[in-house]
C-alpha positions in Angstrom: 211.3 113.2 126.1 213.3 111.7 123.0 210.7 111.4 120.9 206.7 112.5 120.7 204.0 110.2 119.3 200.7 111.3 118.0 197.8 109.7 120.3 194.2 110.7 120.5 191.2 111.0 123.3 188.0 109.2 121.7 184.9 110.5 123.8 181.7 107.5 123.8 180.0 110.0 121.7 182.4 109.9 118.7 183.9 113.0 119.1 187.9 113.1 118.8 190.5 114.9 120.2 193.8 115.1 118.4 196.9 115.3 120.5 200.7 113.8 121.7 201.5 110.8 123.9 203.5 111.7 127.0 204.1 109.8 130.1 203.5 105.5 130.1 202.7 104.9 126.2 200.0 102.4 126.2 196.1 103.2 125.6 193.5 103.8 128.7 190.0 104.1 129.0 187.9 105.8 132.0 185.3 108.3 132.8 186.3 112.0 131.4 185.9 114.3 134.0 187.5 118.0 134.2 188.9 119.8 137.3 189.7 123.9 136.9 192.6 123.7 139.3 195.4 126.2 138.9 197.7 124.4 140.8 198.1 120.7 142.6 198.4 118.0 139.8 200.7 115.9 142.0 197.8 116.2 145.1 195.2 115.5 142.4 196.9 113.0 140.3 197.0 110.8 143.7 193.6 111.9 145.0 192.1 108.3 145.6 188.5 110.2 144.4 190.1 109.9 140.7 189.9 106.4 140.6 189.0 104.9 137.6 188.8 108.6 136.0 190.7 110.1 132.9 191.4 113.3 134.5 191.5 116.8 132.0 193.3 119.7 133.7 192.2 123.1 132.5 194.9 125.0 133.0 197.1 125.5 130.3 200.2 124.8 131.5 201.0 121.8 133.2 204.4 120.1 134.4 206.6 123.3 134.8 207.0 122.8 138.4 207.7 119.1 138.4 206.7 116.2 141.3 208.3 116.4 144.2 209.5 112.8 146.2 207.8 110.5 147.8 209.2 111.0 151.5 207.4 110.0 154.4 206.5 111.3 157.5 205.1 109.0 160.6 204.3 106.4 157.6 202.2 109.4 156.0 203.1 110.6 152.2 204.4 114.2 153.0 203.5 115.7 149.6 200.9 113.4 147.5 197.4 112.5 148.4 197.9 108.3 148.4 200.8 106.1 147.8 200.2 106.1 143.7 198.9 107.5 140.7 195.1 106.9 141.1 194.0 108.3 137.3 193.3 106.3 134.4 195.2 108.6 132.0 196.1 112.4 132.4 194.8 115.2 130.0 196.4 118.3 129.1 196.8 121.3 126.7 200.5 122.2 127.4 203.2 120.1 128.8 206.2 121.8 130.0 209.5 119.7 129.2 211.4 122.0 131.3 210.5 122.2 135.4 211.6 124.0 138.3 210.7 123.9 142.0 213.1 123.8 145.3 211.4 120.3 146.2 211.0 119.1 142.5 212.4 115.7 142.7 211.6 114.4 138.8 209.1 115.2 135.9 205.5 114.4 135.0 206.6 112.4 132.3 209.2 110.7 134.1 206.5 110.2 137.2 203.6 109.0 134.8 206.0 106.4 133.5 207.2 104.9 136.5 203.3 104.6 137.3 202.1 103.2 133.8 200.0 105.9 133.5 199.3 107.5 129.9 199.2 111.2 129.4 197.8 113.2 126.3 198.9 116.9 125.4 198.3 119.4 122.6 194.4 118.5 123.4 191.7 122.1 123.2 190.9 121.6 126.7 188.4 124.4 126.6 186.4 122.5 123.8 186.6 119.1 126.0 185.5 120.7 128.8 182.4 122.7 127.1 182.0 119.3 126.0 181.6 117.6 129.1 179.7 120.4 130.7 176.9 120.2 127.7 176.6 116.8 127.5 177.3 115.2 131.2 180.5 113.0 131.8 181.0 110.4 129.6 183.6 107.0 128.8 186.5 107.9 126.8 189.9 106.3 125.7 193.3 107.3 124.9 195.1 105.8 122.0 198.1 106.3 120.8 199.4 106.2 117.1 200.4 102.5 115.9 198.4 100.9 119.1 197.2 97.7 118.8 196.9 96.6 122.2 193.5 95.6 123.0 191.6 98.0 125.3 188.9 97.0 127.8 187.0 99.9 128.8 184.8 99.4 132.1 182.4 102.3 133.4 184.0 103.2 136.8 180.4 104.3 137.7 179.6 100.4 137.6 182.3 98.7 139.8 182.8 99.3 143.5 185.4 102.2 143.2 185.4 102.4 146.9 186.7 98.9 147.5 189.2 99.4 145.1 191.3 102.4 147.2 190.2 101.5 150.7 193.1 99.8 152.8 193.0 95.9 153.4 193.5 96.2 157.3 193.6 97.9 160.2 196.5 101.1 160.6 196.7 103.1 164.0 198.1 106.4 164.3 199.1 108.2 167.2 198.8 105.1 169.6 197.4 105.5 173.6 197.0 109.6 172.5 193.9 111.1 173.7 190.1 110.1 172.5 189.9 107.2 170.2 188.6 107.9 166.6 187.6 105.0 164.0 188.2 106.6 160.7 186.0 104.4 157.8 188.7 104.5 155.0 186.2 105.5 151.6 189.5 106.4 150.1 190.8 108.6 152.2 193.3 111.3 151.4 196.4 111.6 153.4 195.6 115.6 153.9 193.2 114.5 156.2 195.4 111.8 158.0 198.4 114.3 158.5 195.8 117.0 159.7 194.2 114.3 162.7 198.1 113.2 163.1 198.2 116.6 164.5 195.5 116.2 166.7 195.6 115.2 170.4 193.2 111.8 169.3 194.1 108.2 168.3 193.4 106.9 164.9 192.0 103.8 164.1 192.0 103.4 160.4 189.7 100.8 159.3 188.4 99.4 155.3 185.4 100.6 154.4 183.3 97.5 154.9 185.2 96.7 158.8 183.0 96.4 161.5 184.4 98.8 163.5 181.2 99.2 166.2 182.7 95.8 167.8 186.3 98.4 168.4 186.2 100.7 171.7 186.2 104.3 170.1 185.1 107.6 170.9 183.6 109.3 167.7 183.6 107.9 164.0 184.8 110.1 160.5 183.8 108.7 157.2 186.3 109.6 154.4 185.9 110.8 151.4 186.2 107.8 148.3 185.5 107.6 144.4 182.9 106.5 142.2 178.7 105.2 143.4 177.6 105.3 147.0 175.4 102.9 146.3 178.1 100.1 146.1 178.7 101.0 150.0 175.7 99.2 151.3 177.9 97.4 154.1 179.2 100.6 155.4 175.6 102.3 155.5 174.6 99.7 157.8 177.9 100.1 160.1 177.4 103.6 160.1 173.2 103.2 161.2 174.6 100.6 164.0 177.3 103.6 165.2 174.5 106.6 165.1 172.4 104.2 167.4 175.1 104.5 169.8 175.0 108.6 169.5 178.5 108.4 169.2 180.0 111.7 167.1 179.8 111.0 163.6 181.7 113.7 160.9 181.5 112.4 157.3 183.7 114.1 154.2 182.8 114.1 150.9 181.5 110.6 150.3 181.4 110.5 153.8 178.3 112.9 153.4 176.9 110.9 151.2 176.7 107.6 153.4 175.8 109.5 156.3 172.6 110.7 154.4 171.8 106.9 153.4 172.5 105.9 156.8 169.6 108.3 157.6 167.3 107.5 155.2 168.2 110.0 152.4 168.8 109.0 148.3 171.8 110.7 146.1 172.0 111.5 142.9 174.7 111.7 139.9 176.0 115.0 139.3 175.9 116.1 135.6 179.5 116.7 135.1 180.7 117.0 139.1 182.4 119.0 141.4 186.2 118.8 140.6 188.3 121.7 141.5 189.7 124.4 144.0 186.9 127.7 143.6 183.5 125.6 145.0 181.8 128.2 146.7 179.6 127.0 149.5 177.5 128.8 151.9 176.4 128.1 155.6 172.8 127.3 155.9 171.1 130.2 157.6 174.2 132.4 157.4 176.3 135.0 155.1 179.1 133.1 156.0 181.0 131.3 152.4 183.6 129.6 151.9 185.9 129.3 148.8 186.7 124.9 149.0 188.3 122.4 146.9 186.2 119.1 145.4 186.3 116.3 144.0 183.0 114.4 143.6 180.5 112.7 140.9 177.6 112.3 143.1 175.6 114.2 145.5 173.1 114.0 148.5 169.5 114.6 147.4 168.7 117.2 150.7 164.8 117.1 149.6 165.1 113.2 150.9 166.2 114.1 154.0 164.0 112.8 157.5 162.8 115.9 159.3 165.2 115.1 162.1 168.2 116.1 159.7 168.5 119.6 157.9 171.2 120.7 155.4 174.4 122.9 156.7 176.2 123.8 153.3 174.9 124.2 149.9 176.6 125.0 146.7 176.4 128.4 145.5 177.1 127.4 142.0 174.0 124.7 141.3 172.5 124.5 144.8 173.2 120.7 145.4 173.9 119.8 148.8 177.3 120.4 150.4 176.8 119.1 154.3 174.2 117.8 156.7 174.0 118.0 160.2 171.3 116.3 162.7 168.8 118.6 164.6 169.7 117.2 168.0 172.3 114.4 167.8 176.2 114.8 167.1 176.5 113.9 163.6 177.3 116.5 160.6 179.1 116.1 157.3 180.0 117.6 154.2 180.9 117.4 151.1 183.7 119.4 150.3 187.8 118.8 151.5 188.4 119.9 154.7 191.1 121.6 153.4 191.3 125.4 154.6 188.3 124.5 157.0 190.3 122.8 159.6 188.0 124.1 162.4 185.6 121.5 161.5 187.9 118.8 162.8 188.6 120.6 165.7 184.3 120.9 166.1 184.2 117.3 166.2 186.9 116.6 168.2 185.4 118.6 171.1 182.0 116.6 170.7 184.1 113.6 171.8 
């Protein structure tokens, strides 16, 4: 970096955090959220579930291992969770100007510039995180010194973020291989695609509002995705139609909320969401716990579930719902990412 320009993060309550600009030098506005993940910033930044948000990473040193290449395997990104950076901006404490890693292809700063995403470092991320935890997520903007550009701020929670990140046409993987699984793309992470590509199933990836019940298929997976599930009424109606056929259904993250809405339950917005790699989740009715990766600002209200449904997982930090299942039919879902719990995919495939 040849020059360092001052910048500031301004929250909607008027609180300002002074820092320094890196990445692409332009103002940005979005919902300010935090993640306590210690590693995985390339994966986090490309996660479609962060669409419309300014991400604060609490781990103090970011950029020290650079960014991998855009390598594809069978048309799927090998290292990233989508084909571009999804966040509106990045907020960190200490940027590492030097990076070293065996598969690093470029610096974080260079990558942000290429994707036209601004960053700010030198921020007291501890104080920022405490502010969000106490007051809840809020809108914010990053502005560089001497910036004169007009900045239009749009709250991502009043926009259909799923429509922003979902695929626009049908895409098939493993054609002709085993049972056929429809993947309802609400902003699917490529790690889910990579997992499914390694299974003996044909995957038919469809847009979030696609009438997939006209297709011939054996089971349905509803993917993760960003924003407010209330915007996905078309998807909910299609899921209801799929439930009437009693084919196996597996929901993931946003998929948990949409399956719950299709069942008749309602959703709530969490105060500051779950965005980390260390959320403790317990399987209801057991003492089995999992440390999970999560990224969502909304959750299913388990108290509104119909009597034929029951909670499957619960969050041990705040008691919020982390998954549901039907008591007699092959429908279940999880609110967390399936990283490290691949057996759930196998349980779904056995139902086909």
